[in-house]
Every structure is written in C-alpha cells, then in structure tokens.
C-alpha positions in Angstrom: 97.3 -87.6 43.9 100.0 -85.3 45.2 99.0 -81.6 45.0 102.0 -79.3 44.1 101.8 -75.7 43.2 104.2 -72.8 42.8 104.1 -69.1 43.1 106.5 -66.4 41.8 108.2 -64.8 44.7 110.7 -62.1 45.5 114.1 -63.6 46.3 114.4 -61.6 49.5 111.3 -63.3 50.9 112.9 -66.8 50.7 116.4 -66.0 52.1 115.8 -68.7 54.8 115.4 -71.3 52.0 118.4 -70.0 50.1 120.5 -70.2 53.2 119.5 -73.8 53.7 120.3 -74.5 50.1 123.8 -73.0 50.4 124.3 -75.0 53.7 123.4 -78.2 51.9 126.2 -77.8 49.2 129.4 -79.7 49.8 131.5 -76.9 48.3 130.9 -73.1 48.1 128.9 -71.7 45.3 130.9 -69.8 42.7 130.6 -66.0 43.3 130.4 -65.2 39.6 127.7 -67.8 39.0 125.7 -66.5 42.0 126.0 -62.8 41.2 125.5 -63.0 37.4 123.2 -65.9 36.8 121.3 -66.7 39.9 120.9 -63.1 40.9 119.1 -62.3 37.6 116.8 -65.3 37.8 113.2 -65.4 38.7 112.4 -67.3 41.9 109.4 -69.5 42.7 108.3 -71.0 46.0 107.1 -74.7 45.9 104.1 -75.9 47.9 102.9 -79.4 48.7 99.3 -79.0 49.8 99.7 -75.9 52.0 103.3 -76.5 53.1 106.2 -74.5 51.7 108.6 -77.3 50.7 111.3 -75.6 48.6 112.1 -73.2 45.8 113.6 -73.0 42.4 114.8 -70.3 40.0 114.7 -69.8 36.2 116.9 -67.6 34.1 115.8 -65.6 31.0 116.3 -68.7 28.8 114.0 -70.8 31.0 116.9 -72.8 32.4 116.7 -74.0 36.0 119.5 -72.2 37.9 118.7 -73.4 41.4 116.4 -76.2 42.8 116.0 -76.9 46.5 113.6 -79.1 48.6 113.6 -79.2 52.4 115.0 -82.4 53.9 111.6 -83.4 55.3 110.1 -83.4 51.8 113.1 -84.8 49.9 111.1 -88.0 49.0 109.1 -85.7 46.7 112.3 -84.3 45.0 111.7 -86.2 41.8 108.0 -85.5 41.6 108.5 -81.8 42.3 111.1 -81.5 39.5 108.9 -83.3 37.0 106.0 -81.0 37.9 108.2 -77.9 37.5 109.6 -79.1 34.1 106.1 -79.7 32.8 104.6 -76.5 34.2 107.3 -74.2 32.6 108.1 -76.4 29.6 111.7 -76.5 30.7 114.2 -78.2 28.5 117.5 -77.3 30.2 118.9 -76.7 33.7 122.2 -76.1 35.5 123.2 -78.2 38.4 126.4 -78.2 40.4 128.1 -81.4 41.4 128.3 -79.9 44.9 124.5 -80.0 45.1 124.4 -83.7 46.1 120.7 -83.6 47.0 119.4 -82.5 43.6 122.1 -83.9 41.3 120.7 -87.4 41.4 117.2 -86.3 40.3 118.6 -84.1 37.6 120.7 -87.0 36.3 117.6 -89.3 36.5 115.6 -87.0 34.3 118.5 -86.0 32.0 118.5 -86.6 28.3 122.0 -85.3 27.9 124.7 -84.0 30.2 127.4 -81.5 29.3 130.1 -79.9 31.5 129.5 -76.2 31.4 132.1 -74.9 33.9 134.9 -76.3 36.0 135.0 -74.7 39.5 137.9 -75.2 41.8 138.2 -74.7 45.5 141.2 -74.6 47.8 141.4 -77.8 49.8 143.3 -76.3 52.7 142.7 -73.4 55.0 146.0 -71.5 55.2 146.6 -68.9 57.8 149.0 -66.3 56.7 151.6 -65.7 59.5 152.9 -62.5 58.0 151.2 -59.6 56.3 152.3 -57.1 53.8 152.8 -54.6 56.6 156.5 -55.5 56.7 157.0 -55.4 52.9 160.1 -53.6 51.7 160.0 -52.1 48.2 163.1 -50.4 46.6 164.3 -49.4 43.2 166.5 -52.2 41.8 170.1 -51.6 41.0 172.5 -53.5 38.8 173.3 -56.0 41.5 169.6 -56.8 42.0 169.2 -57.3 38.3 172.2 -59.6 38.2 170.7 -61.7 41.0 167.4 -61.8 39.1 169.1 -62.9 35.9 171.2 -65.5 37.7 168.0 -66.9 39.2 166.3 -67.1 35.8 169.4 -68.7 34.2 169.7 -71.3 36.9 166.1 -72.2 37.4 164.8 -72.3 33.8 168.1 -72.7 32.0 167.5 -69.6 29.9 170.7 -67.8 29.2 171.7 -64.7 27.2 172.7 -61.1 27.3 169.4 -60.2 25.7 167.8 -60.0 29.1 169.7 -56.8 30.0 168.5 -54.9 27.0 165.0 -56.1 27.4 164.7 -55.0 31.0 166.5 -51.6 30.4 163.8 -50.9 27.7 161.1 -51.5 30.3 162.3 -48.4 32.1 162.7 -49.7 35.6 162.4 -52.7 37.8 161.5 -53.1 41.4 162.9 -55.7 43.7 160.5 -56.8 46.4 161.8 -58.5 49.5 159.0 -60.2 51.5 158.9 -60.4 55.2 162.2 -58.9 56.1 
C-alpha cells in the first residue's frame, strides 16, 4: 500500500515547488488568478513515505487551486489526487489547460467540466523600436480636426456635420503624432 500524507505549510516555505510548477506550465499563469485566488489559498505539502513529492492549494470554498507533483513521482499523480480529494472531501477544482501534467488526471476524475475563464497570451514577442520619448503632443486646430473627420469619413463611411458640434462640446481635442 502506498503511504501518502500531507501537511499544511506556509506558501513561502515551498517556493521551490511553486517555481517548478510555474516552469511546467506551457503558458504563463494569469496575474489576476495568481494574486486573487491562489495567493489567498491554503497550501499543503504532499509526502510519499518520507519524500516531499509535491503540493496543492485549496481556496476558502474547498476548491483545488493548484496541484503539482515532481516529475520523478508523476506516476503517482492520479493516486495522490484521489487521496487529496477524499481527505478534504473536495468536490471541485480549478485547472488550467496550460497545466499539461495535471490536466489529464483532473479530466480522468471529473464528473463535469465547465469553462470558467478564457485566458489569452500574445503569441509573438515584439520589440518596440521607438519609445514615447519622442512623442509630440499639441492642441488640435481646425485643420487637425478636418484631417480627423476626413479619416473617419473615409475609413468607416460615417459622414455628417454633426461631428463638429459633438467635438466642440467636448471642449478640446489633442492631436498626437507618434515617432516624429
């Protein structure tokens, strides 16, 4: 029989495990999720015999918010999760599709799956060649407004003199020229 046990632990004492968890994700963790949900969760260290093999966290509603097992013990992923679910009477959990190590075992044990949040990441690293150091800002005059209206009329096919009154009621308008 496999002997698992857990202990409640301060998050700061398992930073090495948390770092390994983040490194295992195929996309970055959402900052809001991390700072609002995970940060307020209670953390537990998982042992197999006397070996520290991973950790998990539970929020105030007893939902799993993170689950991680070291690579050398990944074969016990399923058994560890079953143990944790039974020990805490857990009925729900959150799992990111970027967590490719734990997602399969969560799906294996799932009764129902719902999309909670869509998270997006940029797929390209873009290096800005210019900065806002050379940004020029000036008060717009009638010629600038005319150019802006012409642009709107030509690009979205929205015509009419109503634009002038609307903008004059705003008080002022700035024209920004980038990277002059």
